[in-house]
mmCIF file as Biopython writes it, N, C-alpha, C and O atoms, coordinates in Angstrom:
data_model
#
loop_
_atom_site.group_PDB
_atom_site.id
_atom_site.type_symbol
_atom_site.label_atom_id
_atom_site.label_alt_id
_atom_site.label_comp_id
_atom_site.label_asym_id
_atom_site.label_entity_id
_atom_site.label_seq_id
_atom_site.pdbx_PDB_ins_code
_atom_site.Cartn_x
_atom_site.Cartn_y
_atom_site.Cartn_z
_atom_site.occupancy
_atom_site.B_iso_or_equiv
_atom_site.auth_seq_id
_atom_site.auth_asym_id
_atom_site.pdbx_PDB_model_num
ATOM 1   N N  . MET A ? 1  ? 48.118 -70.082 177.048 1.0 0.0 1  A 1 
ATOM 2   C CA . MET A ? 1  ? 48.732 -70.168 176.455 1.0 0.0 1  A 1 
ATOM 3   C C  . MET A ? 1  ? 50.356 -69.703 176.853 1.0 0.0 1  A 1 
ATOM 4   O O  . MET A ? 1  ? 50.728 -69.109 177.865 1.0 0.0 1  A 1 
ATOM 5   N N  . ALA A ? 2  ? 50.909 -70.030 176.072 1.0 0.0 2  A 1 
ATOM 6   C CA . ALA A ? 2  ? 52.715 -69.508 175.705 1.0 0.0 2  A 1 
ATOM 7   C C  . ALA A ? 2  ? 52.657 -68.692 176.941 1.0 0.0 2  A 1 
ATOM 8   O O  . ALA A ? 2  ? 51.715 -68.644 177.732 1.0 0.0 2  A 1 
ATOM 9   N N  . GLY A ? 3  ? 53.666 -68.121 176.997 1.0 0.0 3  A 1 
ATOM 10  C CA . GLY A ? 3  ? 55.048 -68.200 177.593 1.0 0.0 3  A 1 
ATOM 11  C C  . GLY A ? 3  ? 55.314 -66.695 177.105 1.0 0.0 3  A 1 
ATOM 12  O O  . GLY A ? 3  ? 54.179 -66.365 176.760 1.0 0.0 3  A 1 
ATOM 13  N N  . PRO A ? 4  ? 56.086 -65.662 176.888 1.0 0.0 4  A 1 
ATOM 14  C CA . PRO A ? 4  ? 56.896 -64.462 175.987 1.0 0.0 4  A 1 
ATOM 15  C C  . PRO A ? 4  ? 58.485 -65.822 176.035 1.0 0.0 4  A 1 
ATOM 16  O O  . PRO A ? 4  ? 59.182 -66.445 176.835 1.0 0.0 4  A 1 
ATOM 17  N N  . LYS A ? 5  ? 58.273 -65.585 174.457 1.0 0.0 5  A 1 
ATOM 18  C CA . LYS A ? 5  ? 59.968 -66.314 173.845 1.0 0.0 5  A 1 
ATOM 19  C C  . LYS A ? 5  ? 61.026 -65.908 174.686 1.0 0.0 5  A 1 
ATOM 20  O O  . LYS A ? 5  ? 61.420 -65.433 175.752 1.0 0.0 5  A 1 
ATOM 21  N N  . LYS A ? 6  ? 61.208 -66.293 173.777 1.0 0.0 6  A 1 
ATOM 22  C CA . LYS A ? 6  ? 63.480 -66.101 174.507 1.0 0.0 6  A 1 
ATOM 23  C C  . LYS A ? 6  ? 64.335 -66.463 173.995 1.0 0.0 6  A 1 
ATOM 24  O O  . LYS A ? 6  ? 64.367 -67.694 174.001 1.0 0.0 6  A 1 
ATOM 25  N N  . CYS A ? 7  ? 65.444 -65.835 173.307 1.0 0.0 7  A 1 
ATOM 26  C CA . CYS A ? 7  ? 66.248 -66.098 172.435 1.0 0.0 7  A 1 
ATOM 27  C C  . CYS A ? 7  ? 67.391 -66.999 172.383 1.0 0.0 7  A 1 
ATOM 28  O O  . CYS A ? 7  ? 68.346 -66.913 173.156 1.0 0.0 7  A 1 
ATOM 29  N N  . SER A ? 8  ? 67.286 -67.786 171.540 1.0 0.0 8  A 1 
ATOM 30  C CA . SER A ? 8  ? 67.847 -69.582 171.607 1.0 0.0 8  A 1 
ATOM 31  C C  . SER A ? 8  ? 69.152 -69.185 171.963 1.0 0.0 8  A 1 
ATOM 32  O O  . SER A ? 8  ? 70.057 -69.976 172.226 1.0 0.0 8  A 1 
ATOM 33  N N  . GLU A ? 9  ? 69.242 -67.987 171.972 1.0 0.0 9  A 1 
ATOM 34  C CA . GLU A ? 9  ? 71.246 -67.685 172.006 1.0 0.0 9  A 1 
ATOM 35  C C  . GLU A ? 9  ? 72.026 -67.232 174.317 1.0 0.0 9  A 1 
ATOM 36  O O  . GLU A ? 9  ? 73.042 -67.184 175.010 1.0 0.0 9  A 1 
ATOM 37  N N  . CYS A ? 10 ? 70.735 -67.081 174.345 1.0 0.0 10 A 1 
ATOM 38  C CA . CYS A ? 10 ? 70.812 -66.229 175.754 1.0 0.0 10 A 1 
ATOM 39  C C  . CYS A ? 10 ? 70.009 -66.243 176.337 1.0 0.0 10 A 1 
ATOM 40  O O  . CYS A ? 10 ? 70.150 -65.729 177.446 1.0 0.0 10 A 1 
ATOM 41  N N  . GLY A ? 11 ? 68.952 -66.703 176.058 1.0 0.0 11 A 1 
ATOM 42  C CA . GLY A ? 11 ? 67.887 -67.017 176.221 1.0 0.0 11 A 1 
ATOM 43  C C  . GLY A ? 11 ? 67.198 -65.666 177.406 1.0 0.0 11 A 1 
ATOM 44  O O  . GLY A ? 11 ? 66.873 -65.891 178.572 1.0 0.0 11 A 1 
ATOM 45  N N  . ALA A ? 12 ? 67.106 -64.185 176.649 1.0 0.0 12 A 1 
ATOM 46  C CA . ALA A ? 12 ? 67.258 -63.160 177.339 1.0 0.0 12 A 1 
ATOM 47  C C  . ALA A ? 12 ? 64.893 -63.529 176.495 1.0 0.0 12 A 1 
ATOM 48  O O  . ALA A ? 12 ? 64.519 -64.444 175.761 1.0 0.0 12 A 1 
ATOM 49  N N  . GLU A ? 13 ? 64.177 -62.555 176.999 1.0 0.0 13 A 1 
ATOM 50  C CA . GLU A ? 13 ? 62.429 -62.180 177.096 1.0 0.0 13 A 1 
ATOM 51  C C  . GLU A ? 13 ? 62.307 -61.685 175.889 1.0 0.0 13 A 1 
ATOM 52  O O  . GLU A ? 13 ? 62.390 -60.462 175.774 1.0 0.0 13 A 1 
ATOM 53  N N  . LEU A ? 14 ? 62.070 -62.549 174.650 1.0 0.0 14 A 1 
ATOM 54  C CA . LEU A ? 14 ? 62.065 -61.530 173.901 1.0 0.0 14 A 1 
ATOM 55  C C  . LEU A ? 14 ? 60.552 -60.753 173.062 1.0 0.0 14 A 1 
ATOM 56  O O  . LEU A ? 14 ? 59.974 -60.913 171.987 1.0 0.0 14 A 1 
ATOM 57  N N  . ARG A ? 15 ? 60.375 -59.835 174.329 1.0 0.0 15 A 1 
ATOM 58  C CA . ARG A ? 15 ? 59.029 -59.255 174.366 1.0 0.0 15 A 1 
ATOM 59  C C  . ARG A ? 15 ? 58.547 -58.662 173.370 1.0 0.0 15 A 1 
ATOM 60  O O  . ARG A ? 15 ? 57.717 -58.999 172.526 1.0 0.0 15 A 1 
ATOM 61  N N  . LEU A ? 16 ? 59.467 -57.239 173.632 1.0 0.0 16 A 1 
ATOM 62  C CA . LEU A ? 16 ? 59.646 -55.953 172.781 1.0 0.0 16 A 1 
ATOM 63  C C  . LEU A ? 16 ? 59.754 -56.263 171.507 1.0 0.0 16 A 1 
ATOM 64  O O  . LEU A ? 16 ? 58.614 -56.569 171.160 1.0 0.0 16 A 1 
ATOM 65  N N  . ARG A ? 17 ? 60.773 -56.402 170.224 1.0 0.0 17 A 1 
ATOM 66  C CA . ARG A ? 17 ? 61.469 -56.625 169.276 1.0 0.0 17 A 1 
ATOM 67  C C  . ARG A ? 17 ? 61.453 -58.403 169.116 1.0 0.0 17 A 1 
ATOM 68  O O  . ARG A ? 17 ? 62.564 -58.901 169.295 1.0 0.0 17 A 1 
ATOM 69  N N  . PRO A ? 18 ? 60.942 -58.851 168.974 1.0 0.0 18 A 1 
ATOM 70  C CA . PRO A ? 18 ? 60.308 -60.747 169.105 1.0 0.0 18 A 1 
ATOM 71  C C  . PRO A ? 18 ? 61.781 -60.936 168.465 1.0 0.0 18 A 1 
ATOM 72  O O  . PRO A ? 18 ? 62.657 -61.667 168.927 1.0 0.0 18 A 1 
ATOM 73  N N  . HIS A ? 19 ? 61.883 -60.057 167.201 1.0 0.0 19 A 1 
ATOM 74  C CA . HIS A ? 19 ? 63.067 -60.133 165.735 1.0 0.0 19 A 1 
ATOM 75  C C  . HIS A ? 19 ? 64.305 -59.874 166.221 1.0 0.0 19 A 1 
ATOM 76  O O  . HIS A ? 19 ? 65.424 -60.010 165.727 1.0 0.0 19 A 1 
ATOM 77  N N  . ARG A ? 20 ? 63.895 -59.449 167.347 1.0 0.0 20 A 1 
ATOM 78  C CA . ARG A ? 20 ? 65.857 -59.065 167.112 1.0 0.0 20 A 1 
ATOM 79  C C  . ARG A ? 20 ? 66.026 -58.732 168.852 1.0 0.0 20 A 1 
ATOM 80  O O  . ARG A ? 20 ? 65.470 -57.867 169.528 1.0 0.0 20 A 1 
ATOM 81  N N  . CYS A ? 21 ? 67.349 -60.139 169.375 1.0 0.0 21 A 1 
ATOM 82  C CA . CYS A ? 21 ? 67.419 -60.214 171.026 1.0 0.0 21 A 1 
ATOM 83  C C  . CYS A ? 21 ? 67.730 -58.598 171.348 1.0 0.0 21 A 1 
ATOM 84  O O  . CYS A ? 21 ? 68.128 -57.639 170.688 1.0 0.0 21 A 1 
ATOM 85  N N  . PRO A ? 22 ? 67.147 -58.944 173.342 1.0 0.0 22 A 1 
ATOM 86  C CA . PRO A ? 22 ? 67.823 -57.186 172.781 1.0 0.0 22 A 1 
ATOM 87  C C  . PRO A ? 22 ? 69.104 -56.876 173.669 1.0 0.0 22 A 1 
ATOM 88  O O  . PRO A ? 22 ? 69.664 -55.794 173.846 1.0 0.0 22 A 1 
ATOM 89  N N  . LEU A ? 23 ? 69.387 -58.040 174.141 1.0 0.0 23 A 1 
ATOM 90  C CA . LEU A ? 23 ? 70.479 -58.400 174.686 1.0 0.0 23 A 1 
ATOM 91  C C  . LEU A ? 23 ? 72.060 -58.925 174.224 1.0 0.0 23 A 1 
ATOM 92  O O  . LEU A ? 23 ? 73.158 -58.573 174.656 1.0 0.0 23 A 1 
ATOM 93  N N  . CYS A ? 24 ? 71.693 -59.906 173.173 1.0 0.0 24 A 1 
ATOM 94  C CA . CYS A ? 24 ? 73.153 -60.097 172.841 1.0 0.0 24 A 1 
ATOM 95  C C  . CYS A ? 24 ? 73.509 -59.613 170.699 1.0 0.0 24 A 1 
ATOM 96  O O  . CYS A ? 24 ? 74.548 -59.380 170.081 1.0 0.0 24 A 1 
ATOM 97  N N  . GLY A ? 25 ? 71.364 -59.697 170.086 1.0 0.0 25 A 1 
ATOM 98  C CA . GLY A ? 25 ? 71.205 -59.000 168.835 1.0 0.0 25 A 1 
ATOM 99  C C  . GLY A ? 25 ? 71.460 -59.615 168.020 1.0 0.0 25 A 1 
ATOM 100 O O  . GLY A ? 25 ? 72.096 -59.246 167.032 1.0 0.0 25 A 1 
ATOM 101 N N  . ALA A ? 26 ? 70.831 -61.212 168.320 1.0 0.0 26 A 1 
ATOM 102 C CA . ALA A ? 26 ? 70.802 -62.546 167.399 1.0 0.0 26 A 1 
ATOM 103 C C  . ALA A ? 26 ? 69.879 -61.831 167.658 1.0 0.0 26 A 1 
ATOM 104 O O  . ALA A ? 26 ? 69.463 -61.130 168.581 1.0 0.0 26 A 1 
ATOM 105 N N  . GLU A ? 27 ? 69.381 -62.423 165.726 1.0 0.0 27 A 1 
ATOM 106 C CA . GLU A ? 27 ? 68.736 -62.496 164.804 1.0 0.0 27 A 1 
ATOM 107 C C  . GLU A ? 27 ? 67.902 -63.513 165.304 1.0 0.0 27 A 1 
ATOM 108 O O  . GLU A ? 27 ? 68.335 -64.576 165.749 1.0 0.0 27 A 1 
ATOM 109 N N  . VAL A ? 28 ? 66.090 -63.044 165.203 1.0 0.0 28 A 1 
ATOM 110 C CA . VAL A ? 28 ? 65.516 -64.674 165.549 1.0 0.0 28 A 1 
ATOM 111 C C  . VAL A ? 28 ? 64.666 -64.863 164.332 1.0 0.0 28 A 1 
ATOM 112 O O  . VAL A ? 28 ? 64.494 -64.009 163.462 1.0 0.0 28 A 1 
ATOM 113 N N  . GLU A ? 29 ? 64.212 -65.926 164.354 1.0 0.0 29 A 1 
ATOM 114 C CA . GLU A ? 29 ? 63.602 -66.348 163.192 1.0 0.0 29 A 1 
ATOM 115 C C  . GLU A ? 29 ? 61.959 -66.341 163.536 1.0 0.0 29 A 1 
ATOM 116 O O  . GLU A ? 29 ? 61.504 -66.760 164.600 1.0 0.0 29 A 1 
ATOM 117 N N  . ALA A ? 30 ? 61.424 -65.974 162.810 1.0 0.0 30 A 1 
ATOM 118 C CA . ALA A ? 30 ? 60.050 -65.613 162.845 1.0 0.0 30 A 1 
ATOM 119 C C  . ALA A ? 30 ? 59.231 -67.099 162.658 1.0 0.0 30 A 1 
ATOM 120 O O  . ALA A ? 30 ? 59.748 -67.791 161.781 1.0 0.0 30 A 1 
ATOM 121 N N  . PRO A ? 31 ? 58.030 -67.720 163.333 1.0 0.0 31 A 1 
ATOM 122 C CA . PRO A ? 31 ? 57.451 -69.004 162.951 1.0 0.0 31 A 1 
ATOM 123 C C  . PRO A ? 31 ? 56.765 -68.359 162.016 1.0 0.0 31 A 1 
ATOM 124 O O  . PRO A ? 31 ? 56.819 -67.275 161.436 1.0 0.0 31 A 1 
ATOM 125 N N  . ALA A ? 32 ? 56.178 -69.207 162.024 1.0 0.0 32 A 1 
ATOM 126 C CA . ALA A ? 32 ? 55.166 -68.923 160.518 1.0 0.0 32 A 1 
ATOM 127 C C  . ALA A ? 32 ? 53.264 -68.277 160.768 1.0 0.0 32 A 1 
ATOM 128 O O  . ALA A ? 32 ? 52.391 -68.129 159.913 1.0 0.0 32 A 1 
ATOM 129 N N  . ALA A ? 33 ? 53.242 -68.162 161.471 1.0 0.0 33 A 1 
ATOM 130 C CA . ALA A ? 33 ? 52.429 -68.329 163.011 1.0 0.0 33 A 1 
ATOM 131 C C  . ALA A ? 33 ? 52.492 -66.168 162.835 1.0 0.0 33 A 1 
ATOM 132 O O  . ALA A ? 33 ? 51.563 -65.433 162.500 1.0 0.0 33 A 1 
ATOM 133 N N  . ASP A ? 34 ? 53.874 -65.792 163.202 1.0 0.0 34 A 1 
ATOM 134 C CA . ASP A ? 34 ? 53.986 -64.929 163.073 1.0 0.0 34 A 1 
ATOM 135 C C  . ASP A ? 34 ? 53.569 -63.588 161.275 1.0 0.0 34 A 1 
ATOM 136 O O  . ASP A ? 34 ? 53.237 -62.446 160.957 1.0 0.0 34 A 1 
ATOM 137 N N  . VAL A ? 35 ? 53.797 -64.406 160.948 1.0 0.0 35 A 1 
ATOM 138 C CA . VAL A ? 35 ? 53.610 -63.932 159.054 1.0 0.0 35 A 1 
ATOM 139 C C  . VAL A ? 35 ? 52.446 -62.740 159.105 1.0 0.0 35 A 1 
ATOM 140 O O  . VAL A ? 35 ? 52.588 -61.518 159.064 1.0 0.0 35 A 1 
ATOM 141 N N  . PRO A ? 36 ? 51.454 -63.410 159.192 1.0 0.0 36 A 1 
ATOM 142 C CA . PRO A ? 36 ? 49.737 -63.127 158.801 1.0 0.0 36 A 1 
ATOM 143 C C  . PRO A ? 36 ? 50.082 -61.148 160.049 1.0 0.0 36 A 1 
ATOM 144 O O  . PRO A ? 36 ? 49.789 -60.014 159.672 1.0 0.0 36 A 1 
ATOM 145 N N  . ALA A ? 37 ? 50.805 -61.592 161.552 1.0 0.0 37 A 1 
ATOM 146 C CA . ALA A ? 37 ? 50.874 -60.231 162.089 1.0 0.0 37 A 1 
ATOM 147 C C  . ALA A ? 37 ? 51.743 -59.724 161.481 1.0 0.0 37 A 1 
ATOM 148 O O  . ALA A ? 37 ? 52.193 -58.851 162.223 1.0 0.0 37 A 1 
ATOM 149 N N  . GLN A ? 38 ? 52.184 -59.727 160.719 1.0 0.0 38 A 1 
ATOM 150 C CA . GLN A ? 38 ? 53.027 -58.692 160.200 1.0 0.0 38 A 1 
ATOM 151 C C  . GLN A ? 38 ? 52.985 -58.107 158.917 1.0 0.0 38 A 1 
ATOM 152 O O  . GLN A ? 38 ? 53.793 -57.389 158.329 1.0 0.0 38 A 1 
ATOM 153 N N  . LYS A ? 39 ? 51.068 -58.887 158.368 1.0 0.0 39 A 1 
ATOM 154 C CA . LYS A ? 39 ? 51.282 -58.396 157.055 1.0 0.0 39 A 1 
ATOM 155 C C  . LYS A ? 39 ? 49.559 -57.661 157.920 1.0 0.0 39 A 1 
ATOM 156 O O  . LYS A ? 39 ? 48.681 -57.267 157.153 1.0 0.0 39 A 1 
ATOM 157 N N  . SER A ? 40 ? 49.383 -57.604 159.065 1.0 0.0 40 A 1 
ATOM 158 C CA . SER A ? 40 ? 48.224 -56.691 159.740 1.0 0.0 40 A 1 
ATOM 159 C C  . SER A ? 40 ? 48.832 -55.221 159.949 1.0 0.0 40 A 1 
ATOM 160 O O  . SER A ? 40 ? 48.015 -54.320 159.757 1.0 0.0 40 A 1 
ATOM 161 N N  . VAL A ? 41 ? 50.295 -54.776 160.358 1.0 0.0 41 A 1 
ATOM 162 C CA . VAL A ? 41 ? 51.163 -54.480 160.523 1.0 0.0 41 A 1 
ATOM 163 C C  . VAL A ? 41 ? 50.701 -53.191 159.073 1.0 0.0 41 A 1 
ATOM 164 O O  . VAL A ? 41 ? 50.043 -52.165 158.899 1.0 0.0 41 A 1 
ATOM 165 N N  . GLU A ? 42 ? 51.787 -54.370 158.165 1.0 0.0 42 A 1 
ATOM 166 C CA . GLU A ? 42 ? 51.963 -53.139 157.222 1.0 0.0 42 A 1 
ATOM 167 C C  . GLU A ? 42 ? 50.698 -52.964 156.578 1.0 0.0 42 A 1 
ATOM 168 O O  . GLU A ? 42 ? 51.055 -52.109 155.767 1.0 0.0 42 A 1 
ATOM 169 N N  . ARG A ? 43 ? 48.945 -53.220 156.231 1.0 0.0 43 A 1 
ATOM 170 C CA . ARG A ? 43 ? 47.225 -52.514 156.747 1.0 0.0 43 A 1 
ATOM 171 C C  . ARG A ? 43 ? 47.467 -51.497 157.457 1.0 0.0 43 A 1 
ATOM 172 O O  . ARG A ? 43 ? 47.815 -50.596 156.695 1.0 0.0 43 A 1 
ATOM 173 N N  . TYR A ? 44 ? 47.470 -51.199 158.381 1.0 0.0 44 A 1 
ATOM 174 C CA . TYR A ? 44 ? 47.238 -50.502 159.262 1.0 0.0 44 A 1 
ATOM 175 C C  . TYR A ? 44 ? 48.029 -49.483 159.365 1.0 0.0 44 A 1 
ATOM 176 O O  . TYR A ? 44 ? 47.513 -48.386 159.578 1.0 0.0 44 A 1 
ATOM 177 N N  . GLN A ? 45 ? 49.940 -49.631 159.200 1.0 0.0 45 A 1 
ATOM 178 C CA . GLN A ? 45 ? 50.798 -48.314 158.426 1.0 0.0 45 A 1 
ATOM 179 C C  . GLN A ? 45 ? 49.791 -47.468 156.920 1.0 0.0 45 A 1 
ATOM 180 O O  . GLN A ? 45 ? 49.452 -46.286 156.869 1.0 0.0 45 A 1 
ATOM 181 N N  . GLU A ? 46 ? 49.489 -48.720 155.704 1.0 0.0 46 A 1 
ATOM 182 C CA . GLU A ? 46 ? 49.553 -48.386 155.287 1.0 0.0 46 A 1 
ATOM 183 C C  . GLU A ? 46 ? 47.489 -47.289 155.374 1.0 0.0 46 A 1 
ATOM 184 O O  . GLU A ? 46 ? 47.101 -46.256 154.828 1.0 0.0 46 A 1 
ATOM 185 N N  . GLY A ? 47 ? 47.014 -47.978 156.032 1.0 0.0 47 A 1 
ATOM 186 C CA . GLY A ? 47 ? 45.913 -47.567 156.380 1.0 0.0 47 A 1 
ATOM 187 C C  . GLY A ? 47 ? 46.107 -45.762 156.402 1.0 0.0 47 A 1 
ATOM 188 O O  . GLY A ? 47 ? 45.553 -44.882 155.743 1.0 0.0 47 A 1 
ATOM 189 N N  . LEU A ? 48 ? 47.177 -45.721 157.500 1.0 0.0 48 A 1 
ATOM 190 C CA . LEU A ? 48 ? 47.866 -43.834 158.116 1.0 0.0 48 A 1 
ATOM 191 C C  . LEU A ? 48 ? 48.056 -43.358 157.373 1.0 0.0 48 A 1 
ATOM 192 O O  . LEU A ? 48 ? 47.760 -42.193 157.107 1.0 0.0 48 A 1 
ATOM 193 N N  . ARG A ? 49 ? 48.582 -44.056 156.827 1.0 0.0 49 A 1 
ATOM 194 C CA . ARG A ? 49 ? 49.123 -42.909 154.959 1.0 0.0 49 A 1 
ATOM 195 C C  . ARG A ? 49 ? 47.591 -43.081 154.192 1.0 0.0 49 A 1 
ATOM 196 O O  . ARG A ? 49 ? 47.787 -42.485 153.133 1.0 0.0 49 A 1 
ATOM 197 N N  . ASP A ? 50 ? 46.894 -43.325 154.177 1.0 0.0 50 A 1 
ATOM 198 C CA . ASP A ? 50 ? 45.913 -42.727 153.607 1.0 0.0 50 A 1 
ATOM 199 C C  . ASP A ? 50 ? 45.170 -42.483 154.537 1.0 0.0 50 A 1 
ATOM 200 O O  . ASP A ? 50 ? 44.198 -43.229 154.415 1.0 0.0 50 A 1 
ATOM 201 N N  . LEU A ? 51 ? 45.045 -41.721 155.599 1.0 0.0 51 A 1 
ATOM 202 C CA . LEU A ? 51 ? 44.324 -40.753 156.603 1.0 0.0 51 A 1 
ATOM 203 C C  . LEU A ? 51 ? 45.261 -39.485 155.845 1.0 0.0 51 A 1 
ATOM 204 O O  . LEU A ? 51 ? 44.890 -38.635 155.035 1.0 0.0 51 A 1 
ATOM 205 N N  . ARG A ? 52 ? 46.420 -39.693 156.365 1.0 0.0 52 A 1 
ATOM 206 C CA . ARG A ? 52 ? 47.687 -38.996 156.912 1.0 0.0 52 A 1 
ATOM 207 C C  . ARG A ? 52 ? 47.470 -37.886 155.799 1.0 0.0 52 A 1 
ATOM 208 O O  . ARG A ? 52 ? 47.690 -36.742 156.197 1.0 0.0 52 A 1 
ATOM 209 N N  . LYS A ? 53 ? 46.973 -38.053 154.122 1.0 0.0 53 A 1 
ATOM 210 C CA . LYS A ? 53 ? 46.596 -38.112 152.706 1.0 0.0 53 A 1 
ATOM 211 C C  . LYS A ? 53 ? 45.172 -37.392 153.081 1.0 0.0 53 A 1 
ATOM 212 O O  . LYS A ? 53 ? 44.992 -36.185 153.244 1.0 0.0 53 A 1 
ATOM 213 N N  . GLN A ? 54 ? 44.083 -38.581 153.187 1.0 0.0 54 A 1 
ATOM 214 C CA . GLN A ? 54 ? 42.837 -37.351 153.121 1.0 0.0 54 A 1 
ATOM 215 C C  . GLN A ? 54 ? 43.285 -35.977 154.214 1.0 0.0 54 A 1 
ATOM 216 O O  . GLN A ? 54 ? 43.418 -34.859 153.716 1.0 0.0 54 A 1 
ATOM 217 N N  . LEU A ? 55 ? 43.485 -36.185 155.657 1.0 0.0 55 A 1 
ATOM 218 C CA . LEU A ? 55 ? 43.918 -34.974 155.670 1.0 0.0 55 A 1 
ATOM 219 C C  . LEU A ? 55 ? 44.352 -33.926 155.946 1.0 0.0 55 A 1 
ATOM 220 O O  . LEU A ? 55 ? 43.759 -32.988 156.478 1.0 0.0 55 A 1 
ATOM 221 N N  . LYS A ? 56 ? 46.470 -34.054 155.281 1.0 0.0 56 A 1 
ATOM 222 C CA . LYS A ? 56 ? 46.310 -32.672 154.311 1.0 0.0 56 A 1 
ATOM 223 C C  . LYS A ? 56 ? 45.286 -32.192 153.511 1.0 0.0 56 A 1 
ATOM 224 O O  . LYS A ? 56 ? 44.799 -31.064 153.579 1.0 0.0 56 A 1 
ATOM 225 N N  . LYS A ? 57 ? 44.892 -33.324 152.545 1.0 0.0 57 A 1 
ATOM 226 C CA . LYS A ? 57 ? 43.486 -32.832 151.765 1.0 0.0 57 A 1 
ATOM 227 C C  . LYS A ? 57 ? 41.913 -31.725 151.936 1.0 0.0 57 A 1 
ATOM 228 O O  . LYS A ? 57 ? 41.229 -30.975 151.240 1.0 0.0 57 A 1 
ATOM 229 N N  . LEU A ? 58 ? 41.973 -32.258 153.341 1.0 0.0 58 A 1 
ATOM 230 C CA . LEU A ? 58 ? 40.839 -31.714 153.820 1.0 0.0 58 A 1 
ATOM 231 C C  . LEU A ? 58 ? 41.317 -30.102 154.198 1.0 0.0 58 A 1 
ATOM 232 O O  . LEU A ? 58 ? 40.604 -29.111 154.042 1.0 0.0 58 A 1 
ATOM 233 N N  . ARG A ? 59 ? 43.348 -30.124 154.978 1.0 0.0 59 A 1 
ATOM 234 C CA . ARG A ? 59 ? 43.532 -29.166 154.853 1.0 0.0 59 A 1 
ATOM 235 C C  . ARG A ? 59 ? 44.457 -28.549 154.787 1.0 0.0 59 A 1 
ATOM 236 O O  . ARG A ? 59 ? 45.092 -27.913 155.629 1.0 0.0 59 A 1 
ATOM 237 N N  . ASP A ? 60 ? 44.702 -28.888 152.680 1.0 0.0 60 A 1 
ATOM 238 C CA . ASP A ? 60 ? 44.376 -27.647 151.830 1.0 0.0 60 A 1 
ATOM 239 C C  . ASP A ? 60 ? 43.865 -26.671 151.972 1.0 0.0 60 A 1 
ATOM 240 O O  . ASP A ? 60 ? 44.265 -25.604 152.437 1.0 0.0 60 A 1 
ATOM 241 N N  . ASP A ? 61 ? 41.804 -27.353 151.090 1.0 0.0 61 A 1 
ATOM 242 C CA . ASP A ? 61 ? 41.273 -27.711 150.957 1.0 0.0 61 A 1 
ATOM 243 C C  . ASP A ? 61 ? 40.210 -26.652 151.693 1.0 0.0 61 A 1 
ATOM 244 O O  . ASP A ? 61 ? 39.195 -26.085 151.289 1.0 0.0 61 A 1 
ATOM 245 N N  . ALA A ? 62 ? 41.096 -26.656 153.263 1.0 0.0 62 A 1 
ATOM 246 C CA . ALA A ? 62 ? 40.705 -25.560 153.868 1.0 0.0 62 A 1 
ATOM 247 C C  . ALA A ? 62 ? 41.132 -23.902 154.069 1.0 0.0 62 A 1 
ATOM 248 O O  . ALA A ? 62 ? 40.476 -22.999 154.588 1.0 0.0 62 A 1 
ATOM 249 N N  . GLU A ? 63 ? 42.448 -23.875 153.468 1.0 0.0 63 A 1 
ATOM 250 C CA . GLU A ? 63 ? 43.526 -23.198 153.798 1.0 0.0 63 A 1 
ATOM 251 C C  . GLU A ? 63 ? 42.613 -21.706 152.281 1.0 0.0 63 A 1 
ATOM 252 O O  . GLU A ? 63 ? 42.668 -20.479 152.206 1.0 0.0 63 A 1 
ATOM 253 N N  . ALA A ? 64 ? 42.076 -22.555 151.605 1.0 0.0 64 A 1 
ATOM 254 C CA . ALA A ? 64 ? 41.849 -22.660 149.965 1.0 0.0 64 A 1 
ATOM 255 C C  . ALA A ? 64 ? 40.483 -21.635 150.160 1.0 0.0 64 A 1 
ATOM 256 O O  . ALA A ? 64 ? 40.107 -20.938 149.218 1.0 0.0 64 A 1 
ATOM 257 N N  . VAL A ? 65 ? 39.868 -21.621 151.329 1.0 0.0 65 A 1 
ATOM 258 C CA . VAL A ? 65 ? 38.238 -20.879 150.818 1.0 0.0 65 A 1 
ATOM 259 C C  . VAL A ? 65 ? 38.498 -19.687 151.489 1.0 0.0 65 A 1 
ATOM 260 O O  . VAL A ? 65 ? 37.672 -18.775 151.471 1.0 0.0 65 A 1 
#
C-alpha cells in the first residue's frame, strides 16, 4: 500500500485535499487512477440531490393533507 501523496513543490502531505497543497497552494496533477474516484463523488452528490428532491416532495405532500 502506498503512503500519502506529497507535494512536488514543498513536500507537504496531501491527505485532505489531494488536488492542492495545503502549505504552498500548488496544484497537483491527478493521476489517471484518481479520475474514477471523482466520478464516484459526482454520482454520490447527484444521488444526494435526488434524495433531497424526493424528501421535499414528501414533505410538501404531507403538508397538503
